[in-house]
LOVEX-369652 format. One line per 8 residues: number of its first residue (from 1); their letters; for each residue y, z, x of C-alpha. Coordinates in nm, 3 decimals. Each point is the difference from the previous one (the first is absolute). Example, Ala and Ser with C-alpha at 12.3 -4.5 7.8 and 13.67 -1.06 7.14 Angstrom:
1 = as = -0.450/0.780/1.230 | 0.344/-0.066/0.137
// end
This chain:
1 = xxxxxxxx = -4.912/8.015/1.237 | 0.368/-0.003/0.071 | -0.044/-0.202/0.338 | -0.182/-0.251/-0.191 | 0.289/-0.048/-0.251 | 0.242/-0.067/0.269 | -0.227/-0.257/0.172 | -0.053/-0.169/-0.330
9 = xxxxxxxx = 0.390/-0.009/-0.053 | 0.078/-0.133/0.343 | -0.250/-0.269/-0.078 | 0.150/-0.087/-0.274 | 0.362/-0.035/0.160 | -0.162/-0.180/0.306 | -0.145/-0.252/-0.221 | 0.341/-0.083/-0.209
17 = xxxxxxxx = 0.188/-0.033/0.285 | -0.249/-0.279/0.124 | 0.016/-0.153/-0.299 | 0.362/0.003/-0.001 | 0.037/-0.153/0.353 | -0.289/-0.273/-0.079 | 0.231/-0.103/-0.316 | 0.308/-0.020/0.197
25 = xxxxxxxx = -0.136/-0.219/0.267 | -0.029/-0.357/-0.207 | 0.352/0.080/-0.147 | 0.169/0.038/0.353 | -0.203/-0.322/0.107 | 0.130/-0.201/-0.298 | 0.363/0.096/0.051 | 0.025/-0.170/0.333
33 = xxxxxxxx = 0.226/-0.316/0.001 | -0.130/-0.320/0.076 | 0.138/-0.168/0.326 | -0.046/-0.382/-0.069 | 0.282/-0.207/0.178 | 0.261/-0.182/-0.202 | -0.027/-0.351/-0.113 | 0.209/-0.215/0.201
41 = xxxxxxxx = 0.168/-0.312/-0.195 | 0.172/-0.307/0.076 | 0.267/-0.118/-0.303 | 0.090/-0.346/-0.023 | 0.186/-0.239/-0.241 | -0.088/-0.367/-0.048 | 0.172/-0.278/-0.186 | -0.149/-0.309/-0.158
49 = xxxxxxxx = 0.221/-0.313/-0.150 | -0.092/-0.283/-0.207 | 0.201/-0.297/-0.110 | -0.060/-0.145/-0.344 | 0.138/-0.275/-0.175 | 0.170/0.100/-0.350 | -0.158/-0.139/-0.292 | 0.260/0.159/-0.288
57 = xxxxxxxx = 0.378/0.044/-0.018 | 0.224/0.262/-0.153 | 0.364/-0.161/-0.104 | 0.289/0.214/-0.177 | 0.182/-0.221/-0.227 | 0.284/0.097/-0.201 | 0.295/-0.086/-0.245 | 0.337/0.137/0.067
65 = xxxxxxxx = 0.271/-0.046/-0.258 | 0.369/0.145/-0.043 | 0.236/0.013/-0.281 | 0.266/0.220/-0.185 | -0.206/0.063/-0.327 | -0.320/0.172/0.066 | -0.195/-0.101/-0.293 | 0.095/-0.374/0.092
73 = xxxxxxxx = -0.125/0.065/0.344 | -0.293/0.171/-0.077 | -0.084/-0.297/-0.267 | 0.071/-0.272/0.281 | -0.233/0.164/0.269 | -0.279/0.042/-0.274 | 0.009/-0.371/-0.070 | 0.008/-0.091/0.367
81 = xxxxxxxx = -0.283/0.264/0.104 | -0.202/-0.164/-0.298 | 0.059/-0.344/0.115 | -0.109/0.129/0.345 | -0.327/0.156/-0.111 | -0.104/-0.323/-0.185 | 0.094/-0.254/0.280 | -0.222/0.250/0.238
89 = xxxxxxxx = -0.291/-0.020/-0.235 | 0.049/-0.392/-0.024 | -0.044/-0.010/0.375 | -0.344/0.180/-0.017 | 0.089/0.347/0.035 | -0.239/0.220/-0.245 | 0.176/0.230/-0.208 | -0.181/0.320/0.149
97 = xxxxxxxx = 0.199/-0.093/0.327 | 0.332/0.019/-0.131 | 0.115/0.347/0.006 | 0.380/0.126/-0.080 | 0.102/0.217/0.306 | 0.369/0.058/-0.114 | 0.253/-0.006/-0.296 | 0.309/0.139/0.047
105 = xxxxxxxx = 0.348/0.019/-0.168 | 0.315/0.142/0.190 | 0.384/-0.030/-0.082 | 0.201/-0.099/0.304 | 0.376/0.104/-0.031 | 0.251/-0.286/0.084 | 0.324/0.116/0.166 | 0.303/-0.194/0.116
113 = xxxxxxxx = 0.178/0.010/0.356 | 0.210/0.303/-0.118 | -0.334/0.189/-0.111 | 0.081/-0.033/-0.358 | -0.312/-0.072/-0.253 | -0.029/-0.339/-0.115 | -0.317/0.033/-0.186 | -0.368/0.041/0.004
121 = xxxxxxxx = -0.274/-0.240/0.111 | -0.366/0.051/-0.087 | -0.263/-0.076/0.236 | -0.365/-0.074/-0.108 | -0.294/-0.072/0.200 | -0.374/-0.063/-0.085 | -0.242/-0.056/0.280 | -0.387/-0.097/0.003
129 = xxxxxxxx = -0.236/0.038/0.223 | -0.209/-0.297/0.059 | -0.385/-0.024/0.117 | -0.038/-0.363/0.129 | -0.370/-0.077/0.082 | 0.039/-0.345/0.074 | 0.251/0.014/0.310 | 0.011/-0.398/0.056
137 = xxxxxxxx = 0.207/0.043/-0.364 | 0.259/0.252/0.114 | 0.250/-0.268/0.068 | -0.048/-0.188/-0.352 | 0.015/0.339/-0.154 | 0.342/0.114/0.142 | 0.144/-0.342/-0.088 | -0.107/0.064/-0.372
145 = xxxxxxxx = 0.121/0.359/-0.004 | 0.330/-0.128/0.141 | 0.017/-0.253/-0.257 | -0.079/0.244/-0.281 | 0.289/0.217/0.093 | -0.108/0.241/0.275 | 0.284/0.052/0.242 | -0.151/0.292/0.223
153 = xxxxxxxx = -0.316/-0.059/0.220 | 0.000/0.340/0.171 | -0.290/-0.044/0.232 | -0.361/-0.161/0.034 | -0.294/0.208/0.192 | -0.369/-0.130/0.074 | -0.287/0.196/-0.046 | -0.397/-0.033/0.015
161 = xxxxxxxx = -0.212/0.081/-0.313 | -0.290/0.053/0.144 | -0.007/0.225/0.350 | -0.328/0.129/-0.001 | -0.134/-0.215/0.294 | 0.320/0.030/0.185 | -0.019/0.365/0.009 | -0.322/0.004/0.105
169 = xxxxxxxx = 0.073/-0.200/0.297 | 0.313/0.178/0.066 | -0.208/0.334/-0.014 | -0.245/-0.147/0.252 | 0.262/-0.113/0.271 | 0.168/0.350/-0.061 | -0.335/0.213/0.099 | -0.090/-0.261/0.288
177 = xxxxxxxx = 0.369/0.039/0.139 | -0.051/0.386/-0.007 | -0.334/0.000/0.166 | 0.132/-0.225/0.262 | 0.292/0.230/0.081 | -0.233/0.317/-0.007 | -0.233/-0.176/0.243 | 0.292/-0.079/0.217
185 = xxxxxxxx = 0.116/0.343/-0.002 | -0.355/0.172/0.058 | -0.060/-0.236/0.307 | 0.323/0.094/0.160 | -0.038/0.372/-0.084 | -0.354/-0.006/0.175 | -0.163/0.103/-0.345 | -0.225/-0.160/-0.236
193 = xxxxxxxx = 0.021/-0.052/-0.394 | -0.208/0.180/-0.225 | -0.054/0.004/-0.378 | 0.278/-0.079/-0.249 | 0.159/0.318/-0.133 | 0.200/-0.141/-0.251 | 0.176/-0.335/-0.114 | 0.333/-0.023/-0.216
201 = xxxxxxxx = 0.141/-0.332/-0.160 | 0.368/-0.087/-0.071 | 0.190/-0.316/-0.139 | -0.167/-0.278/-0.130 | 0.307/-0.099/-0.230 | 0.124/-0.366/0.108 | 0.338/-0.058/0.111 | 0.149/-0.231/-0.302
209 = xxxxxxxx = 0.198/-0.292/0.124 | 0.331/-0.055/-0.153 | 0.150/-0.339/-0.041 | 0.363/0.029/-0.092 | 0.238/0.206/-0.192 | 0.271/-0.151/-0.215 | 0.175/-0.023/-0.328 | 0.272/-0.117/-0.197
217 = xxxxxxxx = 0.116/-0.356/0.089 | -0.256/0.016/0.299 | -0.265/0.018/-0.251 | 0.149/-0.310/-0.188 | 0.090/-0.193/0.317 | -0.291/0.052/0.236 | -0.303/0.105/-0.225 | -0.081/-0.323/-0.147
225 = xxxxxxxx = -0.242/-0.184/0.231 | -0.019/0.220/0.258 | -0.309/-0.049/0.240 | -0.207/0.321/0.024 | -0.218/0.096/0.311 | -0.193/0.298/-0.094 | -0.112/0.046/0.419 | -0.237/0.300/0.043
233 = xxxxxxxx = 0.022/0.380/-0.087 | -0.126/0.246/0.260 | -0.255/0.282/-0.093 | -0.038/0.297/0.206 | -0.262/0.298/0.040 | 0.072/0.283/0.232 | -0.307/0.248/0.076 | -0.009/0.310/0.178
241 = xxxxxx = -0.348/0.093/0.189 | -0.093/0.307/0.129 | -0.277/-0.030/0.244 | -0.201/0.257/0.188 | 0.009/-0.004/0.393 | -0.228/0.145/0.226
// end
């Protein structure tokens, strides 16, 4: 009887050991790392540029006044600024296209040759940014502004109101440029291009064309009837493309 019990106990131990071995085998198989080769890639940068003709302009026009009495200088400046805005609207500029961008009052101390304070001059500046949608009217508009009292024309920049089509062309050109570079490099290296892994796009902001800068007497003497040539703006898009190589 005792021998029978020992045989039964031994059998149970053997079965438990076999069960543990059977359960452990899949776990060891699952823990083995895979040995897939790393993906080889080629990274290139492409650029696409499109030239576009401007159809809109931004002009900064202002009134600059000076005097010994602050209140009087401000009043004079306000009157001239009001006349300037009225002249711009009479010239065809919409009210929404005239925006005040600067109004400042600053004292300037005046000294003689010996460094003695002689008095204070108050300087008042009032500038508006004007959006011009009819480029052929810019010369006449500047003439009207100067006649109304504007004595500071700080610059003219040209832009394009709708850039959707130009952006599309620039993106297409940038991708084609990147593809051409990738094919050339792959051919030189003796490899073949595979699928695209990633694409990043940058830029898309046109370079504004500035016409001129001036102020004071320059504006009064030169701004009237100035022939304006908008020229062309350039719009550039850059892309970075990563290709798989085989």
